[in-house]
N, C-alpha and C positions, 0 to 999 in steps of 0.2 A: 490559399497562400502559396501553396506549391506552383500555381499557375502563375504567380509573380516571379518565382525563383527560376523556373524551368520552361523552356519553349516545346520540347519534345514530348509528346505524349505518353511515350514509353517511361521517361524520367519522372513525368507527373504521376503516373500509375505507381512506379516503385517508390517515390516519396511517400505517397498516400499510404501505401501498405506498410512501409516503415513506422509511420506515425501511429498507425492502429496498432501495429505489434508492440511498439514501445508502450502504448496506453495499456493494452492487455497485461503486459509483463508488469508494469508499475502497479496496477490494480491488484494482480495477484500476489506480489511481494507484500503490499500494503495490508491486504487481508490476512496474509500469514502472519505479519508482525502483530497486528492488532488482535488477532486470535490467540496468539500465544501470550499476549499481556494479560488477556482475560483469564485465561487458564491459570497464569501465576497468581493473579490477585484473589481467585477463588480458592486456590490451594494454600494460600497463607493465612493461618489462623490469626483472629485478632489478638493482641497482647493482653494477659490476663489483668484484670482491674485490681488496683491495690486494695489491700484489706485495711478497714478502718480500725485504727488503734485508739481504743478508749481508756 
């Protein structure tokens, strides 16, 4: 895709590096957020079940 946008080889390489860096950052942020969600879910105990009134 960068080959269609740029003619200069240096610009193409820079664009490819930018796309790769953005992908790595997005993956790291996503993994961090998903990991925090799992820890939060495990740390919260389930609500107590209501006692039967007979």
